[in-house]
C-alpha positions in Angstrom: 92.6 104.3 92.1 94.6 106.7 94.5 98.0 105.7 95.6 100.5 107.3 98.1 104.2 107.1 97.1 106.6 105.4 99.2 110.2 106.9 99.4 113.6 105.0 100.2 114.6 107.7 102.7 113.2 110.1 105.4 114.4 113.1 103.7 113.0 111.9 100.2 109.5 111.5 101.9 109.8 114.9 103.9 110.6 117.1 100.9 108.4 115.2 98.1 106.5 117.8 96.3 108.8 120.9 97.3 108.9 123.5 94.4 112.7 123.9 95.1 113.8 120.6 95.0 114.1 117.9 92.5 111.2 115.4 92.5 112.5 111.9 94.4 111.6 108.8 92.7 109.1 106.4 94.8 110.3 102.8 95.4 106.6 101.7 95.9 103.2 103.1 96.2 100.4 102.4 98.7 96.9 101.7 97.4 94.0 103.2 99.0 92.8 100.8 102.0 96.2 99.0 102.0 97.2 98.1 105.6 100.9 99.1 106.8 102.4 99.1 110.2 104.2 102.2 111.0 107.4 101.3 112.7 109.0 104.6 112.9 108.5 108.2 112.6 110.6 111.7 112.2 109.3 115.2 112.3 110.9 118.6 111.4 110.0 122.2 111.3 107.8 121.7 108.3 107.2 117.8 107.9 106.3 114.6 109.9 107.1 111.4 108.0 106.5 107.7 108.8 108.5 104.5 108.2 105.9 102.0 107.2 106.1 98.3 106.5 103.8 96.7 103.8 102.2 93.5 104.0 105.1 92.3 101.6 107.7 93.1 104.0 109.0 96.2 102.1 109.7 99.3 104.1 109.9 103.0 103.3 108.7 106.5 104.1 105.8 108.4 103.7 104.4 111.6 104.7 102.3 110.5 108.0 99.5 113.0 106.9 98.8 110.9 103.9 98.0 107.8 106.0 94.3 106.9 107.5 95.0 105.9 111.0 92.9 103.3 112.5 93.2 101.3 115.8 92.7 97.5 115.6 
């Protein structure tokens, strides 16, 4: 099953996978199909990240393009 890493900070999510930085440690993972609420977002020249809240109340940052947006 695929999972999306959730990071503690905006910067960690923005630069996860960068070849010139150490890989940040995720604080959680989103499973495929898991419902989250987007509570904030941030963007820069080369990134767009979303702060999400999981059903259990945990919050963290993920690259927004890793989410599948569906309206309720």
